[in-house]
C-alpha positions in Angstrom: 103.0 -24.9 -11.2 105.2 -28.1 -11.2 107.0 -27.1 -8.0 103.9 -26.2 -6.0 102.2 -29.5 -7.1 105.2 -31.5 -6.1 105.4 -29.7 -2.8 101.7 -30.7 -2.1 102.4 -34.3 -3.1 105.4 -34.5 -0.8 103.4 -33.2 2.2 101.7 -36.0 4.0 98.1 -35.3 5.0 97.5 -34.6 8.6 96.1 -37.4 10.8 92.4 -37.6 11.0 89.7 -40.1 11.9 90.0 -43.2 9.8 87.1 -43.6 7.4 86.1 -47.2 6.5 88.9 -49.5 5.4 90.1 -47.4 2.4 93.8 -47.5 3.5 96.1 -46.2 6.1 95.0 -43.3 8.4 95.5 -40.0 6.7 97.4 -41.4 3.7 96.5 -41.2 0.0 97.6 -43.1 -3.2 100.6 -41.5 -4.9 101.2 -41.3 -8.6 104.2 -42.3 -10.7 104.8 -38.8 -12.1 106.7 -38.9 -15.4 108.0 -35.7 -17.0 108.6 -36.2 -20.7 110.8 -33.9 -22.8 114.2 -32.9 -23.9 116.5 -33.7 -21.0 119.3 -31.4 -22.0 119.3 -28.5 -19.5 116.0 -29.7 -18.0 117.0 -32.2 -15.3 114.0 -31.8 -13.1 115.0 -34.6 -10.7 118.4 -33.1 -10.1 116.9 -29.7 -9.4 114.4 -31.2 -7.0 117.1 -33.1 -5.3 119.0 -29.9 -4.6 115.9 -28.3 -3.0 115.1 -31.4 -0.9 118.7 -31.1 0.4 118.4 -27.4 1.3 116.5 -27.5 4.5 116.6 -25.8 7.9 119.7 -27.2 9.6 118.5 -26.3 13.0 115.2 -28.2 12.6 117.1 -31.4 11.6 114.2 -32.4 9.5 114.6 -33.5 5.9 112.4 -35.3 3.4 113.8 -38.8 2.8 114.8 -38.9 -0.9 117.1 -40.4 -3.4 118.2 -39.2 -6.8 119.6 -41.7 -9.3 120.9 -41.4 -12.8 119.2 -44.5 -14.2 121.8 -45.0 -16.9 124.5 -45.6 -14.2 122.5 -47.7 -11.8 123.6 -51.1 -13.1 127.3 -50.2 -12.8 126.8 -48.7 -9.4 125.1 -51.8 -8.1 127.8 -54.1 -9.6 130.5 -52.1 -7.9 128.7 -52.0 -4.6 128.5 -55.9 -4.5 131.8 -56.6 -6.2 133.5 -57.8 -2.9 130.6 -60.0 -1.8 130.1 -63.6 -2.9 126.6 -63.4 -4.3 124.6 -63.2 -7.6 124.1 -59.7 -9.1 120.8 -58.0 -7.9 117.8 -58.8 -10.1 116.8 -55.1 -10.0 120.0 -53.0 -9.9 118.1 -49.7 -9.9 116.0 -50.8 -6.9 119.2 -51.9 -5.1 120.8 -48.4 -5.6 117.6 -46.7 -4.4 117.5 -48.9 -1.3 121.2 -48.1 -0.5 120.7 -44.4 -0.9 117.5 -44.2 1.1 119.3 -45.9 4.0 122.1 -43.3 4.1 122.2 -41.5 7.4 121.6 -38.0 6.0 117.9 -37.3 6.7 118.3 -36.4 10.4 115.3 -37.5 12.5 113.4 -38.6 9.4 116.0 -41.2 8.3 114.7 -44.6 7.2 116.0 -47.2 9.7 115.3 -50.5 8.2 114.6 -52.4 4.9 114.5 -55.9 6.5 111.8 -57.3 4.1 113.6 -56.1 1.0 117.0 -57.2 2.3 115.9 -60.7 3.2 114.3 -61.2 -0.3 117.4 -59.6 -2.0 119.8 -61.8 0.1 118.0 -65.0 -0.7 117.7 -64.1 -4.5 121.5 -63.7 -4.6 122.5 -66.9 -2.7 123.6 -70.2 -4.3 122.8 -73.3 -2.3 124.5 -76.7 -2.7 122.6 -79.5 -4.3 119.6 -80.6 -2.2 120.5 -84.2 -1.2 121.1 -86.1 2.0 119.1 -86.5 5.2 119.0 -82.9 6.2 118.0 -81.3 2.9 116.8 -78.1 4.5 120.0 -77.5 6.5 121.6 -75.3 3.8 118.8 -72.8 3.7 118.4 -72.8 7.5 122.2 -72.0 7.7 121.7 -69.1 5.3 118.7 -67.8 7.2 120.6 -68.1 10.5 123.5 -66.2 9.0 121.3 -63.4 7.6 119.3 -63.2 10.9 122.5 -63.1 13.0 123.9 -60.3 10.9 120.6 -58.4 10.8 120.4 -58.7 14.5 123.7 -56.9 15.0 123.2 -54.3 12.2 126.6 -54.7 10.5 127.6 -52.6 7.4 126.1 -54.0 4.2 129.3 -53.7 2.1 131.4 -55.6 4.7 128.7 -58.1 5.5 126.2 -58.9 2.8 123.5 -59.8 5.3 123.5 -56.8 7.5 120.4 -54.9 8.6 120.0 -51.5 10.1 118.1 -51.7 13.4 115.1 -53.7 12.3 113.2 -53.7 15.6 111.7 -50.6 17.2 113.3 -49.4 20.4 110.2 -50.0 22.4 109.8 -53.5 21.3 113.4 -54.3 22.1 113.2 -52.8 25.6 110.0 -54.7 26.3 111.2 -58.1 25.3 114.7 -57.5 26.8 113.1 -56.7 30.2 110.9 -59.8 29.9 114.2 -61.7 29.5 113.2 -63.8 26.5 114.8 -61.7 23.7 117.6 -64.3 23.3 119.1 -65.0 19.9 118.3 -68.8 19.5 114.8 -68.3 20.7 114.4 -65.2 18.6 115.5 -67.0 15.5 113.2 -70.0 16.2 110.3 -67.6 16.7 111.3 -65.6 13.7 111.7 -68.5 11.2 108.3 -69.8 12.3 106.6 -66.5 11.7 105.4 -66.0 15.3 103.5 -62.6 15.6 105.6 -59.7 16.8 108.8 -61.6 16.2 108.6 -63.4 12.9 107.6 -60.4 10.9 109.4 -61.0 7.7 108.6 -64.8 7.3 105.0 -64.2 8.3 104.6 -61.4 5.8 106.3 -63.4 3.0 104.0 -66.4 3.5 100.9 -64.2 3.2 101.8 -61.8 0.3 100.4 -62.8 -3.1 103.6 -63.1 -5.3 105.3 -66.5 -6.1 102.3 -68.4 -4.6 103.8 -68.9 -1.1 101.0 -71.3 -0.3 102.7 -74.0 -2.4 105.4 -74.2 0.3 104.4 -75.8 3.6 107.1 -73.9 5.5 108.9 -70.6 5.3 112.2 -72.4 4.8 110.8 -74.1 1.7 109.6 -70.8 0.3 112.9 -69.2 1.0 114.7 -72.0 -0.8 112.6 -71.3 -3.9 113.9 -67.7 -4.0 117.6 -68.7 -4.1 119.6 -68.6 -7.3 119.6 -72.0 -8.9 116.4 -73.1 -7.2 114.0 -70.6 -8.9 114.3 -72.0 -12.5 110.6 -73.0 -12.4 109.4 -69.7 -10.8 107.9 -66.9 -12.8 110.8 -64.3 -13.2 108.4 -61.4 -13.2 106.8 -62.6 -9.9 110.3 -62.8 -8.3 110.9 -59.1 -9.3 107.5 -58.1 -8.1 108.2 -59.7 -4.8 111.4 -57.6 -4.5 109.5 -54.4 -5.2 106.6 -55.4 -2.9 109.2 -56.1 -0.1 110.8 -52.7 -0.7 107.4 -51.0 -0.5 106.4 -53.0 2.6 109.5 -51.7 4.4 108.4 -48.1 3.5 104.8 -48.9 4.7 106.1 -50.1 8.0 108.2 -47.0 8.4 105.2 -44.8 8.0 102.5 -46.9 9.6 101.5 -46.1 13.2 101.2 -49.4 15.1 100.9 -49.9 18.8 103.6 -48.0 20.8 105.7 -47.2 17.7 105.1 -43.4 18.0 108.1 -42.7 15.8 105.9 -43.6 12.8 103.7 -40.5 13.6 106.7 -38.2 13.1 106.8 -38.8 9.4 105.0 -35.8 7.9 106.5 -36.1 4.4 106.4 -38.9 1.9 109.6 -40.6 0.7 110.6 -39.2 -2.7 112.5 -41.1 -5.5 113.9 -39.0 -8.3 114.9 -40.8 -11.5 116.7 -39.2 -14.4 116.8 -40.6 -17.9 114.4 -43.6 -18.1 114.7 -45.9 -21.1 113.6 -49.4 -21.8 117.2 -50.6 -21.8 118.4 -49.2 -18.5 115.6 -50.8 -16.4 113.9 -47.5 -15.5 110.6 -48.2 -17.2 110.7 -51.8 -16.0 110.9 -50.7 -12.3 108.0 -48.2 -12.7 105.8 -50.9 -14.4 106.6 -53.3 -11.5 105.6 -50.6 -8.9 102.4 -50.1 -10.8 101.6 -53.8 -10.9 102.5 -54.3 -7.3 100.3 -51.4 -6.2 97.4 -52.8 -8.2 97.7 -56.4 -7.1 98.6 -55.9 -3.5 95.8 -53.3 -3.0 98.0 -51.5 -0.4 99.0 -47.9 -0.3 102.7 -47.0 0.1 104.4 -43.8 0.9 106.7 -43.6 -2.2 106.4 -40.7 -4.5 108.3 -41.4 -7.8 109.2 -38.4 -10.0 111.0 -39.5 -13.2 112.1 -37.9 -16.5 112.4 -39.5 -19.9 112.8 -38.4 -23.5 109.6 -40.2 -24.6 106.6 -42.0 -23.3 106.5 -45.7 -24.1 103.8 -46.6 -26.6 102.2 -49.2 -24.4 101.4 -46.8 -21.6 98.2 -44.8 -22.0 98.2 -45.4 -25.7 96.2 -42.8 -27.7 96.2 -40.3 -24.9 98.3 -37.2 -25.6 100.8 -36.0 -23.1 99.6 -32.7 -21.7 102.0 -29.9 -21.0 103.4 -29.4 -17.5 101.2 -26.4 -17.0 98.2 -28.7 -16.8 99.7 -31.0 -14.2 97.1 -30.2 -11.5 94.3 -31.1 -13.8 96.0 -34.3 -14.9 96.5 -35.3 -11.2 92.8 -34.6 -10.5 91.7 -36.7 -13.5 94.1 -39.5 -12.5 92.8 -39.6 -8.9 89.2 -39.7 -10.2 89.9 -42.6 -12.5 92.2 -44.6 -10.2 89.5 -46.7 -8.5 88.3 -48.1 -11.8 91.7 -48.4 -13.4 93.3 -50.3 -10.5 90.3 -52.6 -10.3 90.9 -53.5 -13.9 94.7 -54.0 -13.1 95.6 -51.6 -15.9 99.4 -51.6 -16.6 99.3 -47.8 -16.6 96.8 -47.2 -13.7 99.4 -45.4 -11.6 101.1 -43.3 -14.2 100.7 -39.5 -14.7 102.5 -38.1 -17.7 103.3 -34.4 -18.4 105.7 -32.9 -20.9 108.1 -30.1 -20.6 107.6 -27.1 -22.9 109.6 -27.3 -26.1 110.7 -24.7 -28.6 107.5 -25.1 -30.7 105.0 -25.0 -27.8 102.4 -22.2 -27.6 102.5 -22.2 -23.8 105.9 -21.3 -22.5 106.8 -21.1 -18.8 105.6 -17.8 -17.2 107.9 -15.5 -15.3 106.3 -16.9 -12.1 107.1 -20.5 -13.1 110.8 -19.6 -13.8 111.2 -17.6 -10.6 109.7 -20.4 -8.5 112.9 -22.5 -9.0 114.9 -19.6 -7.6 112.5 -18.5 -4.8 111.8 -22.0 -3.5 114.8 -22.6 -1.1 113.8 -26.0 0.1 111.1 -28.6 0.7 110.9 -29.5 4.4 108.6 -31.7 6.4 106.3 -29.9 8.8 106.5 -30.5 12.5 105.1 -33.8 13.8 101.9 -34.0 15.8 102.1 -33.5 19.6 101.8 -37.2 20.5 104.9 -38.0 18.5 107.2 -35.3 20.0 110.1 -36.2 22.3 108.6 -35.3 25.7 105.5 -37.5 25.0 107.6 -40.3 23.6 109.9 -40.2 26.7 106.9 -40.4 29.0 105.5 -43.4 27.2 108.9 -45.2 27.3 109.3 -44.4 31.0 105.8 -45.9 31.7 106.6 -49.0 29.7 109.8 -49.5 31.5 108.1 -49.1 34.9 105.5 -51.7 34.0 107.8 -54.3 32.5 110.4 -54.0 35.2 107.7 -55.3 37.6 106.6 -58.1 35.4 109.9 -59.8 34.4 110.2 -63.4 35.7 112.9 -65.8 36.7 111.9 -68.3 34.0 113.4 -66.3 31.1 116.4 -65.0 33.1 117.5 -68.4 34.1 117.4 -69.7 30.5 119.0 -66.6 29.1 121.8 -66.7 31.7 122.5 -70.3 31.0 122.1 -70.2 27.2 119.2 -72.7 27.3 116.5 -71.2 25.2 114.9 -73.2 22.3 116.9 -73.4 19.1 115.3 -74.0 15.7 118.2 -75.9 14.2 117.0 -79.4 13.1 119.7 -81.3 14.9 119.3 -79.4 18.2 116.9 -79.8 21.1 117.5 -78.5 24.7 115.6 -78.2 28.0 116.3 -76.5 31.3 116.0 -78.7 34.4 115.6 -76.7 37.5 116.2 -79.6 39.9 119.9 -80.0 38.7 120.4 -76.5 37.3 121.5 -77.9 34.0 120.7 -77.4 30.3 120.2 -80.8 28.9 119.5 -82.1 25.4 121.4 -82.9 22.2 123.1 -81.1 19.3 125.0 -81.9 16.2 125.7 -78.3 15.2 127.8 -75.5 16.5 124.6 -73.5 17.0 124.5 -75.3 20.4 127.3 -76.5 22.6 127.1 -77.6 26.2 129.2 -76.5 29.2 131.3 -73.4 30.0 134.7 -75.1 29.9 136.7 -73.7 26.9 138.3 -77.1 26.1 135.0 -78.9 26.2 133.3 -76.3 24.0 136.2 -76.3 21.5 136.0 -80.1 21.3 132.3 -79.9 20.5 132.9 -77.3 17.8 135.6 -79.4 16.2 133.3 -82.5 16.2 130.5 -80.5 14.7 132.8 -79.2 12.0 133.6 -82.7 10.9 129.9 -83.5 11.0 129.5 -80.9 8.3 132.3 -82.4 6.4 130.6 -85.8 6.6 127.4 -84.3 5.2 129.2 -82.7 2.3 130.9 -85.9 1.4 127.6 -87.8 1.7 125.9 -85.3 -0.7 128.7 -85.8 -3.2 128.5 -89.6 -2.9 125.2 -90.9 -1.5 126.3 -94.5 -1.9 128.6 -94.2 1.1 127.2 -95.3 4.4 126.5 -92.4 6.8 126.9 -93.6 10.4 125.7 -91.3 13.2 126.3 -92.0 16.9 125.1 -90.2 20.0 127.7 -89.3 22.5 125.8 -89.2 25.8 127.6 -87.8 28.9 127.3 -85.4 31.8 128.5 -82.2 30.2 127.2 -79.6 32.6 127.7 -79.2 36.4 126.8 -76.7 39.1 129.3 -73.9 39.5 130.3 -75.2 42.9 131.1 -78.7 41.4 134.5 -78.9 39.7 133.0 -81.5 37.4 135.0 -83.6 35.0 135.2 -81.5 31.9 138.7 -82.5 30.9 137.8 -86.2 30.9 134.6 -85.5 28.9 136.7 -83.5 26.5 139.1 -86.5 26.1 136.2 -88.7 25.0 135.1 -86.1 22.5 138.7 -85.9 21.2 138.7 -89.7 20.7 135.5 -89.4 18.6 137.2 -86.5 16.7 140.2 -88.7 15.9 137.9 -91.4 14.5 135.9 -88.8 12.5 139.1 -87.3 11.1 140.0 -90.8 9.8 136.6 -91.5 8.3 135.4 -88.3 6.8 137.7 -88.2 3.8 137.0 -88.8 0.1 136.5 -92.5 -0.5 134.2 -94.8 -2.4 133.5 -97.4 0.4 134.5 -96.2 3.8 131.6 -95.2 6.1 131.2 -91.5 7.1 130.9 -90.6 10.8 128.6 -88.0 12.4 128.3 -87.4 16.1 125.4 -86.0 18.1 126.5 -84.7 21.5 123.9 -85.3 24.2 123.9 -83.9 27.7 122.4 -85.8 30.6 123.0 -83.0 33.1 125.0 -83.0 36.4 125.9 -86.7 37.2 123.5 -87.8 34.4 120.6 -87.0 36.7 118.3 -86.1 33.7 119.5 -89.0 31.5 116.2 -90.8 31.4 114.3 -87.6 30.7 116.6 -86.8 27.8 116.0 -90.2 26.3 112.2 -90.1 26.7 111.5 -86.5 25.7 114.3 -85.7 23.3 116.3 -88.6 22.0 113.3 -90.9 21.3 111.9 -88.4 18.6 115.4 -88.0 17.2 116.0 -91.8 16.9 112.6 -92.0 15.1 113.5 -89.2 12.7 117.2 -90.0 11.9 117.7 -93.6 10.7 121.5 -93.0 10.3 121.9 -93.2 14.1 123.3 -96.6 14.9 123.9 -96.3 18.6 124.9 -94.4 21.7 128.4 -94.0 23.1 129.6 -92.9 26.6 126.8 -92.8 29.2 128.8 -90.8 31.8 128.8 -92.7 35.1 126.9 -95.5 36.8 123.9 -94.0 38.6 120.3 -94.9 38.7 119.3 -92.4 36.0 122.0 -93.9 33.7 120.7 -97.4 34.3 117.2 -96.3 33.5 118.3 -94.6 30.3 120.1 -97.7 29.2 116.9 -99.7 29.6 114.9 -97.1 27.7 117.4 -97.0 24.9 117.2 -100.8 24.7 113.4 -100.6 24.5 113.9 -98.3 21.5 116.1 -100.9 19.8 119.2 -98.8 20.2 122.6 -100.3 21.1 124.7 -98.6 23.7 128.5 -99.0 24.0 129.5 -97.6 27.4 133.1 -96.3 27.5 133.7 -96.3 31.3 130.8 -97.8 33.1 131.6 -100.6 35.5 128.4 -101.4 37.4 127.8 -105.1 37.8 124.2 -105.3 36.7 124.2 -103.0 33.7 124.2 -105.9 31.2 120.8 -107.0 32.5 119.2 -103.6 31.8 119.2 -104.0 28.1 120.1 -106.9 25.6 121.6 -104.2 23.4 124.0 -102.9 26.1 127.8 -103.3 25.6 130.7 -101.9 27.6 134.4 -101.6 26.9 135.7 -102.1 30.5 135.1 -105.0 32.9 132.8 -104.6 35.9 133.6 -104.0 39.5 134.3 -107.7 40.1 137.4 -107.6 37.9 138.4 -104.2 39.5 138.1 -105.8 42.9 140.2 -108.8 41.8 142.8 -106.4 40.4 143.2 -104.5 43.8 143.2 -107.7 45.8 145.9 -109.4 43.7 148.1 -106.3 43.9 147.6 -106.1 47.7 148.6 -109.7 48.1 151.6 -109.3 45.8 153.0 -106.3 47.8 151.9 -107.7 51.1 149.8 -104.8 52.3 146.5 -104.6 54.1 143.6 -102.7 52.3 141.2 -100.3 53.9 138.3 -99.3 51.7 137.0 -95.7 52.0 133.6 -94.9 50.6 130.6 -92.5 50.8 127.1 -93.8 51.5 126.4 -96.7 49.1 123.5 -95.0 47.2 123.8 -96.7 43.8 124.7 -99.9 42.1 128.2 -98.8 41.3 129.3 -98.0 44.8 127.5 -100.9 46.4 128.9 -103.5 44.0 132.4 -102.1 44.1 132.7 -102.2 47.9 131.0 -105.6 48.3 133.0 -107.2 45.6 136.3 -105.8 46.9 135.5 -107.0 50.5 134.7 -110.5 49.1 138.0 -110.7 47.2 140.0 -109.5 50.2 138.2 -111.9 52.5 137.4 -109.0 54.8 134.4 -107.7 56.5 133.0 -104.3 57.4 135.9 -103.6 59.7 138.1 -103.1 56.7 136.0 -100.1 55.6 135.8 -96.5 56.6 132.9 -94.3 55.4 131.6 -90.8 55.7 128.0 -89.5 55.5 128.0 -85.8 54.7 131.6 -84.9 53.9 134.9 -86.6 53.5 136.3 -84.8 56.5 134.4 -87.2 58.8 136.5 -90.2 57.8 139.4 -91.5 60.0 142.3 -92.6 57.8 144.4 -95.6 58.8 148.0 -94.5 58.3 151.1 -96.5 57.7 153.4 -97.2 54.7 152.4 -100.9 55.0 148.8 -100.2 54.2 146.7 -99.4 51.1 144.0 -96.7 51.3 141.6 -97.6 48.5 139.1 -94.8 47.5 135.8 -96.3 46.4 133.8 -93.1 45.6 133.2 -90.5 43.0 135.9 -88.3 41.5 134.5 -85.1 42.9 135.3 -86.2 46.4 138.8 -87.6 45.7 140.7 -84.3 46.3 139.1 -83.9 49.7 139.9 -87.6 50.5 143.5 -87.0 49.5 143.6 -83.9 51.7 142.6 -86.0 54.7 145.3 -88.6 54.0 148.0 -85.9 53.8 146.7 -84.0 56.8 146.1 -87.0 59.1 149.2 -89.1 58.1 151.9 -86.7 57.1 154.9 -88.7 55.9 153.5 -91.9 57.3 151.0 -92.1 54.4 149.5 -95.4 53.1 149.6 -96.2 49.4 146.6 -94.3 47.9 144.7 -96.1 45.1 141.7 -94.5 43.6 139.0 -96.5 41.8 138.3 -96.1 38.1 136.4 -92.8 38.5 139.6 -91.3 39.8 140.9 -91.2 36.2 138.6 -88.2 35.7 140.4 -86.4 38.5 143.8 -87.3 37.0 142.7 -85.7 33.7 141.5 -82.5 35.4 144.8 -80.6 35.6 143.4 -77.6 37.5 142.5 -79.9 40.4 146.0 -81.4 40.5 147.9 -78.2 40.5 147.5 -77.5 44.2 150.5 -76.8 46.4 149.3 -79.5 48.9 149.7 -82.2 46.3 153.3 -81.4 45.5 155.4 -84.6 45.8 152.3 -86.8 46.7 152.1 -90.1 45.0 148.8 -91.5 43.8 147.8 -94.7 42.1 144.5 -95.2 40.2 142.6 -97.9 38.3 143.0 -97.3 34.6 140.5 -98.6 32.1 142.7 -97.8 29.1 146.3 -98.3 30.4 147.7 -99.2 27.0 146.8 -95.9 25.6 148.2 -94.0 28.6 151.4 -96.0 28.5 151.9 -95.0 24.8 153.4 -91.9 26.4 154.3 -88.5 25.1 155.6 -90.0 21.8 152.1 -91.0 20.9 151.1 -87.3 20.9 154.2 -85.7 19.5 155.5 -88.3 17.1 152.5 -90.4 16.3 154.2 -93.5 17.6 153.6 -95.3 20.9 156.4 -95.9 23.3 158.6 -98.8 22.4 156.6 -102.0 22.0 157.0 -105.3 20.2 155.9 -104.5 16.6 154.7 -108.1 16.3 152.3 -107.8 19.2 148.7 -108.0 17.8 147.8 -104.8 19.5 150.7 -102.8 18.1 149.1 -101.9 14.8 145.8 -100.4 16.2 147.8 -98.4 18.7 150.0 -97.0 16.0 146.9 -96.1 14.0 145.4 -94.4 17.0 148.6 -92.4 17.8 148.9 -91.4 14.1 145.4 -90.0 14.2 146.0 -88.4 17.6 149.0 -86.6 16.3 147.3 -85.6 13.1 144.5 -83.8 15.1 146.9 -82.2 17.6 149.3 -80.8 14.9 146.5 -79.0 13.0 147.5 -75.7 14.7 147.6 -73.6 11.6 144.8 -72.7 9.2 141.1 -72.0 9.7 138.4 -74.1 11.1 137.2 -75.4 14.5 139.5 -78.4 14.5 142.5 -76.1 14.2 141.0 -73.9 16.9 140.8 -77.0 19.2 144.4 -78.0 18.4 145.7 -74.4 19.0 143.9 -74.3 22.4 145.6 -77.5 23.5 149.0 -76.4 22.1 148.8 -73.0 23.9 147.8 -74.5 27.2 150.5 -75.7 29.6 148.1 -77.5 32.0 147.1 -80.5 29.9 148.7 -84.0 30.0 151.5 -84.8 27.6 150.3 -88.3 27.2 147.0 -89.5 25.6 144.2 -89.8 28.1 142.7 -93.3 28.5 139.2 -91.9 27.7 140.5 -90.7 24.3 141.4 -94.3 23.5 138.1 -95.7 24.9 135.9 -93.3 23.0 138.0 -93.9 19.8 137.5 -97.6 20.2 133.8 -97.3 20.8 133.4 -95.2 17.6 135.6 -97.6 15.7 133.4 -100.5 16.7 130.3 -98.9 15.2 132.3 -98.0 12.0 133.6 -101.5 11.7 130.1 -103.0 12.3 128.6 -100.7 9.6 131.4 -101.7 7.2 130.9 -105.4 7.9 127.2 -105.1 7.4 127.5 -103.3 4.1 130.1 -105.8 2.7 127.9 -108.9 3.5 127.1 -110.7 0.3 123.4 -110.4 -0.5 121.3 -112.3 -3.0 119.4 -110.1 -5.4 115.8 -110.6 -6.1 115.5 -113.4 -8.7 112.3 -111.8 -10.1 113.5 -110.0 -13.3 110.4 -107.7 -13.1 111.2 -106.5 -9.6 113.2 -103.3 -9.0 116.8 -103.5 -7.8 117.2 -104.7 -4.3 120.9 -103.8 -3.7 122.2 -102.8 -0.3 121.0 -99.5 1.0 123.4 -96.7 2.1 121.8 -96.5 5.5 122.3 -99.5 7.8 119.7 -100.4 10.4 120.7 -100.0 14.0 119.2 -103.5 14.8 121.6 -105.0 12.3 124.5 -103.0 13.8 123.6 -104.4 17.3 123.8 -107.9 15.9 127.1 -107.2 14.1 128.5 -106.1 17.5 127.7 -109.5 18.9 129.2 -111.5 16.1 132.4 -113.4 17.0 135.3 -111.2 16.0 138.8 -110.4 17.0 138.5 -106.7 17.0 141.8 -105.0 18.0 141.4 -101.6 19.5 143.8 -99.0 20.7 143.0 -100.1 24.3 143.3 -103.8 23.5 141.3 -106.6 22.0 137.5 -106.4 22.1 135.3 -109.5 21.8 131.7 -108.6 22.6 130.5 -112.0 21.5 132.4 -113.5 24.5 131.2 -110.9 26.9 128.9 -107.9 26.3 130.2 -106.3 29.6 133.9 -106.5 28.8 134.8 -109.2 31.4 137.9 -110.2 29.5 139.1 -106.6 28.8 142.3 -105.4 30.7 142.4 -103.3 33.8 145.6 -101.8 35.4 146.8 -99.9 38.4 148.9 -96.9 37.2 150.8 -94.7 39.5 152.1 -91.1 39.5 154.9 -90.3 41.9 154.2 -86.6 42.0 150.6 -85.6 41.4 151.6 -82.0 41.0 153.8 -82.8 38.0 151.6 -82.8 34.9 154.5 -83.9 32.6 155.0 -87.2 34.4 153.7 -90.2 32.5 152.0 -92.7 34.7 153.8 -96.0 35.2 152.1 -99.4 35.4 152.1 -101.2 38.8 149.8 -104.2 38.0 147.6 -105.3 35.1 144.9 -107.9 35.0 142.9 -109.6 32.2 140.3 -112.0 33.3 140.5 -115.3 31.4 137.6 -116.6 29.4 137.6 -119.6 31.7 137.0 -118.4 35.3 138.5 -121.7 36.5 141.9 -120.6 35.3 144.3 -120.6 38.4 145.0 -117.3 39.9 146.7 -114.9 39.9 145.3 -113.5 36.7 147.3 -110.4 36.7 151.0 -109.4 36.3 153.2 -106.5 37.1 154.6 -106.8 33.6 152.3 -104.5 31.8 
C-alpha cells in the first residue's frame, strides 16, 4: 500500500484546463509524509531511493530525488564549504539537499538552477566591512557583482562559492543575445534593479513576505540586511524561512510553464526528498516545520514531496491524534487533503504533515504478502513521457521560429554598444554614454568595473589607479578623521581605430596620479587620502562639454570629496566650453598641458601648469636667433584657439609675416617643405599629423633637412613608441617643445635608481624631484605580488618599447595632484576659532574640504616646489612664469636615447626684464 501511494504522489497530474486561481495548472498540494517507527531494518527512504535510481536507461528519464541521512547533514555541509571563506550555512540539511538535487544524474529531468536559494545562501554567509564612508553601499554592490558574474558563467560551487548552474533558459538567452543587449554590465544593472525578465531574483526577494523587504528602499539595502553581522536585528526564524522559500521558489520555477519555456512541461514527476532519522537535534524536524510554515504563509504550491522517517512523532505536531498504521495511509491522505484548506487558513504548524507508523511486533495488522512482495516486484519509479508540445521536435520548431524572427529584428544600437563595451553600468562611481558622432564611449569611472580605451597600458594604468582608490576608501573607513580628496582626471581616452591616438601620453599622466596616490594612501593620522575618477571626453575631447553637463554635474553634486579636475586633454573648442561649465559649477580645473592663450578667461577657477603659446613662441624665436636660423612655420587650417594663437604669436615674435608659413588643407602631403640645414621647420599642429609631416621633410629634403622642432603637442608623439619605431625614422633628429623638461632630464636613473641625474643638491627644486623619482621607482619596481599596481609594473617591465626616462606628463600630472593634496592639507591645518557658545555642539574642522575653499587655497601666495619646477598660481593662474624647453633626440628610432636640452626659458614676473629670457644652460 505504501509504495503504490508514493508512486501516485510522485506522478504529476496531467495538464488540464486551469480552474480559477487555485494554483498552478495541473498541480496539487503535497504533504510532508512522515513514517514513524523502529528504524532498524526499516529504512524506507533508502529503499525508495534505490527504486528511484532503477529506471529505464534507454528512456533517460529519472525522478529528481535526494536521499540524506539527516544525522550526517551538518558534517557534510561543513566539509563541502571548508575551503570557502564564508559563514556556515544556516540550514545545513537544506544545503545538502540543494547540492544533491543539482547533481547531473537525472538525465533530461535534471534541475538546472537554484539561483534564488543560492543568492540568499550566499548573502547569509558573507561578512561585510563596517558601513562607513561616502559609498556605504559599495561593499554589498561588490558582493552582488561577484555573485552575479560567477552565476553568469556557471562555475563549480566548490571552487567558486558564488557559482550558479545555467540560471536563464536557452530561449531567453538566444532572444536577448540576438537583440544584442545581453551584455554583462547592462544585465547586472537591470538585474540589481529588478527589471522584469532580467532582475528575477531581486524582484522576487523584494515582493516575498519574509523579513519585511518593504522596510528597505532598494534591493541592495535588503541584501545587506541578509549578510552575517548585519542581521542581528532580524528575526532569525524569518531568515531561515526566506532560505526555504527561495529553495522552493527555484523548484516552482523549474516546474512552472511560462512563456516559451517549454522545458517546464517535460516534468511529469515531482521532486522527491528522502530523509532518514529525523530528530529535534539534527535539524530534521526544524526543516519540515519551516517548509510547513512557508507553504502556509506564502500560499503557493511547490513541487516538493518530502518523505521522512523518525523514531517518534514530536508532541507538538497533531497532539492528541494517534498515528495510524501505514496500511491506512490512503485514508490518512484523503483526510489530510479534505482538511487542508481550513488548516492552512489557520496557519496551523502541522497543517502539511501526514503521519503513519510502521508495524511493530505487537501490532495486530502485520504487512500482507502483497505488501512485502511489492518491494521486490516494483523495479523502479519512472516519470511518464511528457506531453506532445514539450517533445524535442516541437521544441526545435519553436526555437527555429524564434531565431528567424529575432534575427530580423536585431538593431545597430545594441551591437555598437556591446562591441564597444559601452552599455550602462550600475556601479555607483560609473556613468558612460555612447556618442555616435565621434564613435566613442564617454563618461567617468572610479572602479575597475569600467575602464576606457583598448590600449593595454592605458587600461592597466586605470586598473592600478582604481586599486589605490579602494585602498583610500579602506583607510578612510578605518580613520574617518582623515581628509578624503577626490580629483577627476579628464582626458581624451578613446580614439577611432584609424587614429593612432595618444594613449601612451595619457597613460603617463595616469601614472603620475598613481605615484601621488601611492604616496598618500598609506596609514597616517593626518595626511589626506587621494582618490581619482577617470573621465573620458572622447576623441580629441569632442564630447567634453556633454560629459560635464550630463554626467559630471550630477557627480559633483553627489560627491563632496571631489575638489577639482585635472588634465583636460587638448585645447579645442569643446575643452574651452567644458572649462567654462566646470567654473559655473564652482569646480577648479588644473590643466596639465593646455597652452591656449585665452583659457584663463573661460573660468575664474581655471589654472594651468604650463605657460601659454606666447611663451612658447618666445622660446622658439630666442632659440632661432641664438643659432642664427630662419624659421618656417608649418600648420593645418587654424580651426581653434590653440593653433591660431600659436601661429600668430610665433610670427609676431619672429617679426615675420604670412610668407614665413606653409599650410595644408586636407592632408599634410600638400605642404611644400623649405629645405636647408640653415633653416628651422617648426611644426605648429596636432600630434596625429606630426609623423606625416616628418615623412614629408625626409622625402622632400633628403640629407639637406632643416632642423625640425615640434610644438608642445609633439611630446605626445614622442611618448608613443609604436609611432617612432618606423624604419624611415632611423637616424632622424627631432626637437620638440617640452612642458616638463626637468622631469625628462632626470634621465634613466630616476626610473631605475629613484634618483635624478646629477644635480646640485642645494637647488630648491632638487628635493621635490628626488621625491618624485623615489615614488616613480617605487611604483615601477612593484613587479612581484598580486594586485593591479603590480600588473601595471609588470606590463611596463616586460615591454621593450617604452621610454627609459620619465615622461614629462608623468611629472605634470604628479604635480597637479600634489597641488590639490597640498591645498587640502593647508586648509585642514588652518587655525579655527571654536564656537564660544558653550551650549553649541562642537564646530571642529570637517574631514571633507569644500572645493571652493580648495580653489582659494590654490590662489594663495605660495612657493610650491613641484617635480617640474616651482609653481606660483597666485602670480599667474596660467603658468606664465613656468619653464619651457626645447629638447632634442638625435635618433628618433632609438627609444633608449634620453633627450638633451637645447634651450630653456622662464618668463620673468616683470615683462620689462631685458631679453633674452632663456638660456642653453638647462
